[in-house]
C-alpha positions in Angstrom: -2.1 1.7 17.0 -3.2 4.9 15.4 -4.8 6.1 12.0 -4.2 9.0 10.0 -7.9 9.8 9.0 -7.9 9.1 5.5 -10.6 7.1 3.9 -8.9 3.9 2.2 -9.8 2.4 -1.1 -8.3 -1.2 -2.0 -7.3 -2.2 -5.4 -10.5 -4.1 -5.9 -12.4 -0.6 -5.1 -13.9 -1.9 -1.6 -14.3 0.7 1.0 -12.2 0.0 4.1 -12.7 1.7 7.4 -10.6 4.2 8.9 -8.6 1.5 11.0 -7.2 0.1 7.8 -4.4 2.6 8.1 -2.0 2.2 11.1 1.0 3.8 12.3 2.1 0.4 14.3 2.8 -1.7 16.1 0.5 -3.9 13.9 -1.0 -6.8 16.0 -0.9 -10.2 14.0 -3.6 -12.4 13.8 -3.7 -15.8 12.2 -1.7 -16.3 8.9 -1.0 -12.5 8.2 0.5 -12.2 5.0 3.0 -9.1 4.0 2.5 -7.4 0.6 4.4 -4.2 -0.5 1.9 -1.6 -2.1 2.1 1.8 -3.5 -0.6 4.1 -1.5 -1.7 7.2 -3.6 -3.1 10.1 -1.4 -5.5 12.0 -3.5 -4.9 15.7 -3.4 -7.5 16.7 -6.1 -10.7 14.7 -7.4 -10.2 12.0 -10.0 -13.2 11.7 -11.9 -14.7 8.4 -13.0 -14.0 9.3 -16.5 -10.6 10.6 -15.9 -7.6 10.2 -18.5 -4.5 8.9 -17.6 -2.9 12.4 -17.8 -5.3 13.5 -15.1 -3.8 11.0 -12.4 -0.5 13.0 -12.0 -2.6 16.2 -11.3 -4.9 14.5 -8.8 -2.5 12.5 -6.9 -0.9 14.5 -3.9 1.6 12.0 -3.0 2.8 8.3 -3.5 4.2 6.4 -0.7 5.5 2.8 -0.7 3.4 0.8 2.2 3.3 -2.6 3.8 -0.2 -4.3 3.5 -0.8 -6.9 6.4 -3.4 -9.1 5.0 -4.9 -11.2 7.7 -8.4 -13.1 8.5 -9.6 -9.9 10.0 -9.0 -7.9 6.9 -6.2 -5.9 5.8 -4.1 -3.0 7.4 -1.6 -0.7 5.9 1.5 0.9 7.2 2.7 3.7 5.1 6.0 5.0 4.5 7.0 8.7 5.8 8.7 9.5 2.4 6.9 10.1 -1.0 8.1 8.6 -4.1 7.7 10.0 -7.6 5.5 8.5 -10.3 6.3 6.2 -11.7 8.2 4.6 -8.9 11.8 3.3 -9.9 13.8 0.6 -8.5 13.1 -2.5 -6.6 11.1 -2.8 -3.4 12.3 -5.3 -0.9 10.6 -6.7 2.2 12.7 -7.6 5.3 11.7 -9.3 8.4 14.1 -9.5 11.5 17.1 -8.4 9.1 16.4 -10.9 6.7 15.0 -10.4 3.0 11.7 -12.2 2.7 10.4 -10.8 -0.7 11.5 -8.6 -3.3 9.4 -6.8 -6.3 10.7 -5.1 -9.4 8.6 -1.9 -10.8 7.3 -3.8 -13.4 5.6 -6.1 -10.9 3.2 -3.5 -9.9 1.9 -3.0 -13.5 0.6 0.2 -15.0 0.0 2.3 -11.7 -1.3 5.1 -13.4 -3.9 3.1 -15.5 -4.8 1.0 -12.3 -5.6 4.3 -10.8 -7.8 5.2 -13.5 -9.6 2.0 -13.7 -10.1 2.3 -9.6 -11.5 5.7 -10.4 -13.8 4.4 -12.8 -15.3 1.4 -10.7 -15.6 3.6 -7.6 -17.4 6.4 -9.2 -14.5 8.7 -8.8 -12.0 9.4 -6.2 -12.1 12.5 -3.8 -9.3 14.4 -2.1 -8.1 12.9 1.3 -8.9 9.4 -0.1 -6.1 6.9 -0.3 -5.8 4.2 -3.1 -3.5 1.3 -2.7 -2.2 -0.8 -5.7 0.0 -3.7 -5.0 2.2 -6.1 -6.8 0.6 -8.2 -9.5 2.9 -11.3 -9.1 0.9 -14.2 -8.3 1.0 -15.9 -4.9 0.7 -15.2 -1.4 3.2 -13.0 0.2 5.5 -14.2 3.1 3.7 -14.7 6.6 4.3 -11.9 8.9 6.3 -12.7 12.0 6.3 -11.1 15.4 9.4 -8.5 15.5 10.3 -5.9 13.0 9.0 -5.4 9.1 11.1 -3.2 6.9 10.3 -2.2 3.5 13.1 -0.6 1.3 11.7 1.3 -1.7 12.5 3.4 -4.3 14.7 6.4 -3.8 15.4 5.0 -0.3 11.9 5.4 0.9 11.3 3.0 3.9 8.7 1.7 5.9 9.7 0.1 9.4 7.1 -1.1 12.1 7.0 -3.5 14.6 4.6 -6.5 14.8 3.2 -8.2 17.9 1.5 -11.6 18.2 2.1 -15.1 16.9 2.1 -16.4 13.3 0.2 -19.7 13.2 
């Protein structure tokens, strides 16, 4: 499991260690839940008092990603292809060839506003940091199982990773 060296901020403004960004395979622990997120890689500073228009200038790239939320914290696998803001089109999660969850763009709320709010709570965001914003649809995501997880995002952007371990 490798990392990409970014510092990560979750949507609740909690700082998470470098090991939160992984390239796979993802080792499952306990009942790890899947959740689609959008990951914002900051190219420029986003100050805490930023206006919504500043987000597009500060964001270097937006990637669809899969959050693996387990008892030991969350880990994220980012897609390799960036998407445009605002993302358009559905996001679907698949496990072993079967669709297990699907989200529409409106399920993620106002991503620009969410990033501005996060910058305010975090005393600003700096270049190289990654912020993730997930679906606001209530309820836990599906339990991850050993095998292959595939996220199909807007503009044919994908995330594909292997998972290892047993769901309990």
